[in-house]
C-alpha positions as CSV (number, residue, x, y, z in Angstrom):
1,M,211.3,-10.5,-130.4
2,E,208.0,-12.0,-131.5
3,S,208.8,-14.7,-134.2
4,T,211.7,-17.1,-135.5
5,S,212.0,-18.1,-139.1
6,Y,213.7,-21.1,-140.3
7,L,215.6,-21.4,-143.8
8,L,215.9,-24.7,-145.3
9,R,218.7,-25.7,-147.7
10,D,218.8,-28.7,-150.0
11,E,221.6,-31.4,-150.0
12,N,223.7,-29.0,-152.1
13,G,223.4,-26.1,-149.8
14,K,221.1,-24.1,-151.9
15,D,218.2,-22.1,-150.1
16,Y,215.1,-24.2,-150.8
17,A,212.3,-22.9,-148.4
18,L,211.5,-20.5,-145.7
19,F,209.4,-21.3,-142.6
20,S,208.5,-17.7,-142.0
21,G,206.6,-18.2,-138.7
22,D,204.8,-15.0,-137.9
23,T,207.3,-12.6,-139.6
24,L,206.2,-13.0,-142.9
25,F,202.7,-14.1,-144.2
26,L,201.3,-14.4,-147.7
27,G,200.2,-10.7,-148.5
28,D,201.0,-9.5,-145.1
29,V,203.4,-9.5,-142.3
30,G,203.2,-10.2,-138.6
31,R,201.4,-7.7,-136.5
32,P,203.8,-5.7,-134.2
33,D,201.7,-4.9,-131.4
34,L,201.6,-8.4,-129.5
35,A,204.9,-8.4,-127.5
36,Q,205.1,-4.8,-126.5
37,K,206.0,-3.9,-122.9
38,T,204.7,-0.8,-121.5
39,G,207.5,1.6,-120.9
40,E,210.1,-0.7,-122.6
41,I,209.3,-1.4,-126.2
42,T,206.4,0.1,-128.3
43,V,204.5,-1.0,-131.4
44,E,206.5,1.3,-133.4
45,D,209.6,-0.3,-132.1
46,L,208.7,-3.6,-132.9
47,A,207.5,-2.5,-136.4
48,S,211.0,-1.1,-136.8
49,H,212.6,-4.3,-135.9
50,L,210.3,-6.1,-138.4
51,Y,211.6,-3.7,-141.1
52,D,215.1,-4.7,-140.4
53,S,214.3,-8.4,-140.3
54,L,212.5,-8.5,-143.6
55,R,215.0,-6.3,-145.5
56,E,218.1,-7.7,-144.0
57,K,217.2,-11.2,-143.7
58,I,214.4,-12.3,-146.0
59,M,214.3,-9.9,-149.0
60,P,217.9,-10.8,-149.9
61,L,216.9,-14.5,-150.5
62,A,216.4,-15.8,-154.1
63,D,213.1,-15.3,-155.6
64,D,212.6,-19.0,-156.1
65,V,212.7,-19.8,-152.3
66,I,209.3,-21.3,-151.3
67,V,207.5,-19.4,-148.4
68,Y,205.6,-21.5,-145.8
69,P,204.0,-19.1,-143.3
70,A,202.8,-20.0,-139.8
71,H,199.1,-18.6,-140.3
72,G,196.8,-18.0,-143.2
73,A,193.5,-16.1,-144.0
74,G,191.3,-15.8,-141.1
75,S,193.9,-15.5,-138.5
76,A,194.0,-12.7,-136.0
77,C,197.9,-12.8,-136.3
78,G,197.7,-10.4,-139.4
79,K,195.5,-7.9,-141.1
80,N,194.9,-9.0,-144.5
81,M,196.5,-12.5,-145.3
82,M,195.9,-14.4,-148.5
83,K,193.8,-17.5,-148.9
84,E,196.8,-19.3,-150.3
85,T,199.1,-21.4,-148.0
86,V,202.3,-21.4,-149.8
87,D,204.1,-19.2,-152.5
88,T,207.4,-18.2,-153.7
89,L,209.2,-15.6,-152.2
90,G,209.6,-13.7,-155.6
91,N,205.8,-13.5,-155.9
92,Q,205.6,-12.0,-152.4
93,K,208.1,-9.3,-153.3
94,K,205.5,-8.4,-156.3
95,V,202.1,-8.5,-154.3
96,N,202.8,-8.0,-150.5
97,Y,202.5,-4.4,-149.7
98,A,205.3,-4.6,-146.9
99,L,208.0,-5.8,-149.3
100,R,207.8,-2.9,-151.6
101,A,211.5,-2.2,-152.6
102,D,211.2,1.6,-152.4
103,M,209.5,1.6,-149.0
104,T,210.8,3.8,-146.3
105,R,211.1,2.7,-142.6
106,A,208.7,5.3,-141.9
107,E,206.0,4.4,-144.5
108,F,206.4,0.6,-143.3
109,I,205.7,1.5,-139.8
110,K,202.8,3.7,-140.6
111,E,201.2,1.0,-142.9
112,V,201.8,-2.0,-140.9
113,T,200.5,-0.4,-137.8
114,D,197.5,1.5,-139.4
115,G,194.1,-0.1,-138.9
116,L,195.2,-2.8,-136.4
117,L,192.2,-4.1,-134.5
118,P,192.7,-5.2,-130.9
119,P,194.1,-8.5,-130.5
120,P,191.7,-11.3,-129.5
121,N,191.3,-11.7,-125.8
122,Y,192.7,-15.0,-125.5
123,F,196.1,-13.9,-127.1
124,P,197.5,-12.8,-123.6
125,E,196.2,-16.0,-121.8
126,N,197.9,-18.2,-124.5
127,V,201.1,-16.2,-123.9
128,K,200.9,-17.2,-120.2
129,L,200.5,-21.0,-121.3
130,N,203.5,-20.8,-123.2
131,K,205.6,-19.4,-120.4
132,E,204.1,-21.5,-117.6
133,G,203.1,-24.7,-119.4
134,Y,199.8,-26.7,-120.1
135,D,198.2,-30.1,-119.6
136,D,199.5,-33.0,-121.7
137,I,197.4,-33.3,-124.9
138,S,196.7,-36.9,-124.1
139,E,195.1,-36.0,-120.9
140,I,193.1,-33.2,-122.7
141,I,191.9,-35.6,-125.5
142,K,191.1,-38.3,-122.8
143,R,189.0,-36.1,-120.7
144,G,187.2,-34.2,-123.7
145,T,186.3,-37.6,-125.3
146,T,184.0,-38.6,-122.6
147,A,180.5,-39.4,-124.1
148,Y,177.5,-38.3,-122.1
149,L,173.9,-39.4,-122.9
150,P,171.4,-36.6,-123.2
151,T,170.2,-36.3,-119.7
152,E,173.8,-36.8,-118.4
153,F,175.0,-33.9,-121.0
154,E,172.1,-31.5,-119.6
155,V,172.8,-32.2,-115.9
156,I,176.7,-31.3,-116.4
157,A,176.0,-28.1,-118.6
158,N,173.8,-26.9,-115.7
159,E,176.2,-27.9,-112.9
160,T,179.3,-26.5,-114.4
161,N,178.0,-23.4,-116.3
162,A,179.5,-25.0,-119.4
163,I,179.1,-23.6,-122.8
164,V,177.5,-26.0,-125.2
165,L,179.6,-25.4,-128.4
166,D,178.0,-26.9,-131.5
167,V,180.4,-27.4,-134.3
168,R,178.2,-29.0,-137.0
169,H,177.6,-27.2,-140.3
170,Q,175.5,-23.9,-140.1
171,D,172.6,-25.5,-142.1
172,E,172.1,-28.3,-139.6
173,F,172.4,-25.8,-136.5
174,V,169.7,-23.6,-138.1
175,Q,167.3,-26.6,-138.4
176,G,167.8,-27.5,-134.7
177,H,170.1,-27.3,-131.9
178,I,170.3,-27.2,-128.1
179,P,168.8,-24.0,-126.6
180,R,171.4,-21.4,-125.6
181,S,174.2,-23.4,-127.5
182,I,176.7,-21.5,-129.4
183,F,177.4,-22.4,-133.1
184,I,181.0,-22.1,-134.5
185,G,181.4,-24.5,-137.2
186,L,184.3,-26.8,-137.5
187,D,184.7,-26.3,-141.2
188,G,184.9,-22.5,-141.1
189,S,187.6,-20.5,-139.3
190,F,186.8,-22.3,-136.1
191,A,189.8,-21.8,-133.7
192,P,190.2,-18.0,-134.4
193,W,186.5,-17.6,-133.8
194,V,186.5,-19.6,-130.7
195,G,189.4,-17.6,-129.3
196,A,187.7,-14.0,-130.2
197,L,184.3,-15.0,-129.0
198,I,184.8,-17.1,-126.0
199,A,187.9,-15.4,-124.7
200,D,188.2,-17.2,-121.3
201,I,190.5,-20.2,-121.9
202,Q,189.3,-21.8,-118.6
203,Q,185.8,-21.9,-119.8
204,P,184.2,-25.5,-119.4
205,I,183.1,-26.7,-122.8
206,L,180.6,-29.4,-124.0
207,L,180.6,-30.3,-127.4
208,V,178.0,-31.1,-130.0
209,T,179.8,-32.6,-132.9
210,P,179.4,-34.4,-136.2
211,E,179.9,-38.2,-135.7
212,G,183.7,-39.1,-135.7
213,R,185.1,-35.6,-135.3
214,E,185.1,-35.5,-131.5
215,K,188.9,-35.9,-131.2
216,E,189.6,-33.4,-134.1
217,T,187.5,-30.7,-132.4
218,I,189.3,-31.2,-128.8
219,T,192.4,-31.1,-130.7
220,R,191.7,-27.9,-132.6
221,L,190.4,-26.1,-129.5
222,S,193.6,-27.1,-127.6
223,R,195.7,-25.5,-130.4
224,V,194.4,-22.1,-129.1
225,G,194.5,-23.1,-125.5
226,F,191.1,-24.1,-124.8
227,D,191.8,-27.3,-122.8
228,N,188.8,-27.5,-120.6
229,T,186.5,-29.7,-122.7
230,L,184.5,-31.7,-120.6
231,G,183.0,-34.1,-122.9
232,Y,180.4,-34.4,-125.9
233,L,177.0,-35.4,-126.5
234,K,176.8,-39.3,-127.3
235,G,174.9,-39.7,-130.6
236,G,175.0,-36.1,-131.3
237,F,172.0,-33.7,-131.8
238,D,169.8,-36.5,-133.2
239,A,170.3,-38.4,-129.8
240,W,169.1,-35.1,-128.0
241,K,165.8,-35.1,-130.2
242,K,165.2,-38.7,-129.8
243,A,165.4,-38.2,-126.2
244,S,162.5,-35.7,-126.5
245,K,164.6,-32.8,-125.2
246,E,163.6,-29.3,-125.8
247,Y,165.4,-27.6,-128.8
248,D,165.5,-24.4,-130.7
249,T,165.7,-23.3,-134.4
250,I,166.9,-20.1,-136.3
251,S,164.5,-18.5,-138.8
252,S,166.5,-18.3,-142.0
253,I,165.6,-17.2,-145.5
254,P,166.9,-17.3,-149.0
255,T,168.0,-14.1,-150.7
256,E,165.1,-14.4,-153.2
257,T,162.8,-14.1,-150.0
258,F,164.9,-11.3,-148.5
259,Q,164.7,-9.2,-151.9
260,N,161.0,-9.6,-152.0
261,T,160.7,-8.5,-148.5
262,F,163.3,-5.5,-148.5
263,T,162.9,-1.9,-148.1
264,E,165.6,0.6,-147.1
265,K,163.6,0.9,-143.9
266,L,164.2,-2.8,-143.1
267,P,166.6,-3.3,-139.9
268,V,169.5,-5.0,-141.5
269,F,172.6,-6.0,-139.4
270,D,175.8,-6.9,-141.2
271,V,178.2,-8.9,-139.0
272,R,181.1,-8.7,-141.3
273,R,184.2,-6.8,-140.3
274,E,184.4,-3.1,-140.5
275,N,186.7,-3.0,-143.8
276,E,184.4,-5.5,-145.4
277,F,181.4,-3.3,-144.6
278,T,183.2,-0.2,-145.7
279,S,184.1,-1.5,-148.9
280,E,180.5,-2.5,-149.8
281,H,177.3,-3.1,-148.1
282,V,173.5,-3.0,-148.4
283,L,172.3,0.5,-148.2
284,E,171.0,1.7,-144.7
285,A,172.3,-1.6,-143.0
286,K,174.1,-1.4,-139.7
287,N,177.6,-2.8,-139.1
288,T,177.8,-5.0,-135.9
289,P,181.0,-6.9,-136.4
290,L,181.0,-10.4,-135.1
291,D,184.3,-9.9,-133.1
292,Y,182.7,-7.3,-131.2
293,L,178.9,-8.3,-131.1
294,N,178.6,-8.1,-127.4
295,N,179.4,-4.4,-127.5
296,H,176.3,-3.8,-130.0
297,L,173.6,-5.7,-128.3
298,A,171.7,-2.6,-127.3
299,E,171.4,-1.7,-131.0
300,F,169.3,-4.7,-131.9
301,P,165.5,-4.1,-131.8
302,K,163.9,-5.6,-128.9
303,D,160.5,-6.6,-130.5
304,D,160.6,-5.8,-134.3
305,T,161.9,-8.5,-136.6
306,F,165.5,-7.7,-138.0
307,Y,167.7,-9.4,-140.5
308,V,171.2,-10.6,-140.2
309,H,173.9,-11.4,-142.5
310,C,177.6,-11.8,-143.1
311,A,179.6,-12.6,-146.3
312,G,178.5,-16.1,-147.1
313,G,176.5,-17.5,-144.2
314,Y,178.8,-18.8,-141.5
315,R,179.4,-15.8,-139.3
316,S,175.8,-14.6,-139.4
317,V,174.7,-18.1,-137.9
318,I,177.2,-17.7,-135.2
319,A,175.9,-14.2,-134.5
320,A,172.4,-15.5,-134.3
321,S,173.4,-18.3,-132.0
322,I,175.1,-15.7,-129.7
323,L,172.0,-13.2,-129.8
324,K,169.7,-16.1,-129.1
325,S,171.7,-17.2,-126.1
326,R,171.3,-13.5,-124.7
327,G,167.5,-13.9,-125.1
328,I,167.1,-11.8,-128.6
329,H,165.1,-14.2,-130.9
330,N,163.3,-11.8,-133.1
331,L,165.9,-12.2,-135.9
332,I,166.0,-13.8,-139.5
333,N,169.2,-15.0,-140.9
334,V,169.8,-14.3,-144.5
335,E,171.4,-17.4,-146.2
336,G,174.4,-17.0,-148.4
337,G,175.3,-13.6,-147.0
338,F,176.4,-10.6,-149.0
339,K,177.8,-12.7,-151.8
340,A,174.4,-13.9,-152.7
341,I,172.7,-10.5,-152.0
342,K,174.8,-8.8,-154.4
343,E,173.3,-11.1,-157.1
344,M,169.8,-10.0,-156.2
345,D,168.1,-6.5,-157.0
346,I,169.0,-5.0,-153.7
347,P,170.6,-1.6,-153.3
348,V,174.1,-1.7,-152.2
349,S,176.9,1.2,-151.7
350,D,179.3,1.9,-154.3
351,F,182.4,-0.6,-154.1
352,I,185.5,0.7,-152.5
353,C,188.7,-1.4,-153.2
354,P,189.6,-2.8,-149.6
355,T,193.3,-1.9,-150.5
356,S,192.6,1.6,-150.5
357,L,191.1,1.8,-147.3
């Protein structure tokens, strides 16, 4: 099966906390499609086993048991996890759709399997790593914390075809970055987006980081199987500029400027997930989810200026960096994303509650 849960009891033998692994999340449950074997066990089989595990092992526990799941909001291991990281089992019985007391097995299987997006490409590679083993973390960190001066950094990037991964804040990346580098900010949903967008865990990576966060970046990459970090830019992006190296920027505007420019004929691309877009979006905008951006490259205008936004400004800069690395430069990022757009006088679709989709 896919997951193990551990029940912690206090010194008096009373059930105290549940470390629920990938079985029970806050607001969700584990996805049943990651361990299936063709011809042996199906998604529906695993969902049925999950139904039994929840109802026979977890739901009978007392309401005051504290739940500590293995993943939270932003992880691809579930569909719609809550942003909180800890909760009581009693509250989960009230708010988690999969723990409804009157839910039948058939209803559970249907609801848990409905709307599952394909797992990120790196998932099978991680399974292989877990089975076959991987490098010692101390060796990974030692290699990854090799500091390179700008010219060395540039040479190694060209010789190894390494991805230059810039993990600074999106506002810094917009103002200046190494040409063709990819932005995935350390202070957002960093590791899941690396896994979803880079996919090949053997891909050589060179880092541009905030000063002092090199080891943290390498460690977080390694947690999702990306162990081939070759080193980082000594002195960060400031050193690159001081060395008079070429750099690029992203055109970016506040929502007030976007409002003054907006017409329903304006090419607007929303890189949020499909369910976010369906729930509410700018009228006439196109949905090109960041997860599958490479599948939509032909949809972006070749010459005309177009606008890109997400929910809050993080994913749109990731998208912009990918598009620019593919030679698509005629874009403008809308700062603050849909959250800020909604505060403007810009027409949006009628709201549909995400839970009803």
